[in-house]
Residue frames as a rotation matrix with the C-alpha (Angstrom) as fourth column:
UNK 1
-0.761 0.255 -0.596 129.09
0.576 -0.155 -0.802 108.56
-0.297 -0.954 -0.029 123.16
UNK 2
0.150 0.926 0.345 125.63
0.967 -0.210 0.144 110.19
0.206 0.312 -0.927 123.14
UNK 3
-0.703 -0.277 0.655 125.25
0.233 -0.960 -0.155 113.94
0.671 0.044 0.740 122.92
UNK 4
-0.827 0.338 -0.450 123.63
0.477 -0.004 -0.879 115.27
-0.299 -0.941 -0.157 126.11
UNK 5
-0.644 0.624 -0.443 121.32
-0.601 -0.771 -0.211 117.66
-0.473 0.131 0.871 124.26
UNK 6
-0.504 0.463 -0.729 119.95
-0.566 0.460 0.684 114.82
0.652 0.758 0.030 122.19
UNK 7
-0.681 0.232 -0.694 119.17
0.573 0.760 -0.309 112.82
0.456 -0.608 -0.650 125.33
UNK 8
-0.815 0.375 -0.443 117.53
0.123 -0.634 -0.763 115.88
-0.567 -0.676 0.471 126.87
UNK 9
-0.665 0.565 -0.489 115.32
-0.742 -0.425 0.518 116.26
0.085 0.707 0.702 123.80
UNK 10
-0.353 0.533 -0.769 113.86
-0.113 0.791 0.601 112.80
0.929 0.299 -0.219 124.40
UNK 11
-0.449 0.120 -0.885 113.39
0.800 0.495 -0.339 113.23
0.397 -0.861 -0.319 128.16
UNK 12
-0.446 0.292 -0.846 111.98
0.565 -0.641 -0.519 116.70
-0.694 -0.710 0.121 128.51
UNK 13
0.043 0.460 0.887 109.68
0.864 -0.463 0.199 119.27
0.502 0.757 -0.417 126.96
UNK 14
-0.638 -0.260 -0.725 110.28
0.595 -0.764 -0.250 122.99
-0.488 -0.591 0.642 127.65
UNK 15
-0.306 0.579 0.756 107.49
0.655 -0.448 0.608 125.50
0.691 0.681 -0.242 127.06
UNK 16
-0.721 0.052 0.691 106.04
-0.366 -0.876 -0.316 128.61
0.589 -0.480 0.650 128.60
UNK 17
-0.919 0.386 -0.080 103.94
0.273 0.477 -0.835 127.88
-0.285 -0.789 -0.544 131.70
UNK 18
-0.346 0.828 -0.441 101.13
-0.590 -0.558 -0.584 129.96
-0.730 0.058 0.681 130.29
UNK 19
-0.369 0.178 -0.912 101.02
-0.851 0.330 0.408 127.66
0.374 0.927 0.030 127.24
UNK 20
-0.888 -0.031 -0.460 100.72
0.117 0.950 -0.289 124.63
0.446 -0.311 -0.840 129.52
UNK 21
-0.465 0.751 0.468 97.96
-0.717 -0.630 0.299 126.35
0.520 -0.196 0.831 131.42
UNK 22
0.168 0.668 0.725 95.13
-0.952 0.300 -0.056 124.17
-0.255 -0.681 0.686 132.75
UNK 23
0.656 0.014 -0.755 96.50
-0.400 0.854 -0.332 121.08
0.640 0.520 0.566 130.96
UNK 24
-0.342 -0.909 0.238 99.18
-0.697 0.076 -0.713 120.82
0.630 -0.410 -0.660 133.63
UNK 25
-0.235 0.303 0.923 96.98
-0.862 0.373 -0.342 119.00
-0.449 -0.877 0.174 136.16
UNK 26
0.821 0.560 -0.113 95.76
-0.530 0.673 -0.515 116.57
-0.213 0.482 0.850 133.50
UNK 27
0.385 -0.764 -0.519 99.32
-0.454 0.332 -0.827 115.82
0.804 0.554 -0.219 132.37
UNK 28
-0.538 -0.657 0.528 100.54
-0.776 0.141 -0.615 115.20
0.330 -0.740 -0.586 135.89
UNK 29
-0.037 0.579 0.814 97.67
-0.778 0.495 -0.387 112.92
-0.627 -0.648 0.433 136.65
UNK 30
0.870 0.481 -0.109 97.66
-0.414 0.592 -0.691 110.96
-0.268 0.646 0.715 133.39
UNK 31
0.620 -0.732 -0.282 101.40
-0.021 0.345 -0.938 110.55
0.784 0.588 0.199 132.75
UNK 32
0.750 -0.477 -0.458 104.37
0.621 0.272 0.735 109.60
-0.225 -0.836 0.501 134.88
UNK 33
-0.009 -0.691 0.723 106.21
0.651 -0.553 -0.520 112.91
0.759 0.465 0.455 134.52
UNK 34
-0.058 -0.077 -0.995 107.25
0.852 -0.523 -0.009 115.86
-0.520 -0.849 0.096 136.62
UNK 35
0.444 0.175 0.879 106.34
0.630 -0.759 -0.166 119.44
0.638 0.627 -0.447 135.74
UNK 36
-0.007 -0.570 -0.822 108.91
0.915 -0.336 0.226 121.90
-0.404 -0.750 0.523 137.05
UNK 37
0.953 0.265 0.149 108.58
0.299 -0.904 -0.304 125.68
0.054 0.335 -0.941 136.79
UNK 38
0.028 -0.998 0.051 111.92
0.999 0.026 -0.034 127.09
0.033 0.052 0.998 135.68
UNK 39
-0.543 -0.331 -0.772 113.13
0.417 -0.904 0.095 130.59
-0.729 -0.270 0.629 135.08
UNK 40
-0.873 0.168 -0.457 111.29
-0.411 -0.758 0.506 133.29
-0.262 0.630 0.731 133.09
UNK 41
0.001 0.992 0.125 107.92
-0.770 0.080 -0.634 131.51
-0.639 -0.096 0.764 133.40
UNK 42
-0.117 -0.075 -0.990 109.11
-0.822 0.567 0.054 128.45
0.558 0.820 -0.128 131.50
UNK 43
0.482 0.319 0.816 108.06
-0.732 0.659 0.174 124.94
-0.483 -0.681 0.551 132.54
UNK 44
-0.561 -0.620 -0.548 109.92
-0.784 0.611 0.111 121.72
0.266 0.492 -0.829 131.98
UNK 45
0.707 0.678 0.200 108.05
-0.699 0.713 0.055 118.45
-0.105 -0.179 0.978 131.64
UNK 46
-0.353 -0.930 -0.101 110.51
-0.923 0.364 -0.124 115.72
0.152 0.050 -0.987 132.55
UNK 47
0.528 0.510 0.679 110.02
-0.604 0.788 -0.123 111.98
-0.598 -0.345 0.724 132.10
UNK 48
-0.233 -0.561 0.795 111.09
0.234 0.761 0.605 108.85
-0.944 0.327 -0.046 130.25
UNK 49
-0.899 -0.207 -0.385 111.29
-0.295 -0.361 0.885 109.00
-0.322 0.909 0.263 126.47
UNK 50
-0.699 0.714 0.022 108.07
0.635 0.607 0.477 106.95
0.327 0.348 -0.879 126.23
UNK 51
0.048 0.755 -0.654 106.16
0.903 -0.313 -0.295 109.29
-0.428 -0.576 -0.697 128.52
UNK 52
-0.454 -0.240 -0.858 107.54
-0.028 -0.959 0.283 112.42
-0.891 0.153 0.428 126.84
UNK 53
-0.990 0.139 0.001 106.34
0.020 0.132 0.991 111.09
0.138 0.981 -0.133 123.44
UNK 54
-0.336 0.921 -0.198 102.90
0.911 0.371 0.180 110.42
0.239 -0.120 -0.964 124.97
UNK 55
0.016 0.314 -0.949 102.74
0.611 -0.754 -0.239 113.89
-0.791 -0.577 -0.204 126.49
UNK 56
-0.800 -0.357 -0.482 103.88
-0.157 -0.651 0.743 115.49
-0.578 0.670 0.465 123.24
UNK 57
-0.808 0.574 0.132 101.03
0.401 0.371 0.838 113.67
0.432 0.730 -0.530 121.38
UNK 58
-0.072 0.786 -0.614 98.60
0.988 -0.028 -0.152 114.75
-0.137 -0.617 -0.775 124.13
UNK 59
-0.247 -0.078 -0.966 99.61
0.246 -0.969 0.015 118.38
-0.937 -0.234 0.258 123.79
UNK 60
-0.985 -0.114 -0.126 99.34
-0.098 -0.227 0.969 118.24
-0.139 0.967 0.212 120.01
UNK 61
-0.518 0.856 -0.008 95.78
0.759 0.463 0.457 116.86
0.394 0.231 -0.889 120.32
UNK 62
0.284 0.599 -0.749 95.01
0.889 -0.457 -0.029 119.85
-0.360 -0.658 -0.662 122.52
UNK 63
0.835 0.175 0.522 96.35
0.476 -0.706 -0.524 122.39
0.277 0.686 -0.673 120.10
UNK 64
0.727 -0.658 -0.199 99.72
-0.314 -0.575 0.755 123.09
-0.611 -0.486 -0.625 121.74
UNK 65
0.879 -0.473 -0.062 102.50
0.094 0.300 -0.949 123.20
0.468 0.828 0.308 119.20
UNK 66
0.702 -0.696 -0.147 106.01
0.330 0.136 0.934 122.38
-0.630 -0.705 0.326 120.41
UNK 67
0.598 -0.541 -0.592 109.13
-0.733 -0.668 -0.130 124.08
-0.325 0.511 -0.796 119.19
């Protein structure tokens, strides 16, 4: 059986909302994902593994490093 945390890693990105900044609108319009503001000013980008990989690459191209 799959480990839930491993599945979560491939279907979401968690980062501070301030880091996401003005890229949020571009991400929501270019990719099929949802951006949800969580607790303590953290945002979750949720989508399919394919979309999350594409968003991760997009963020890297724009200088955002992911943990």
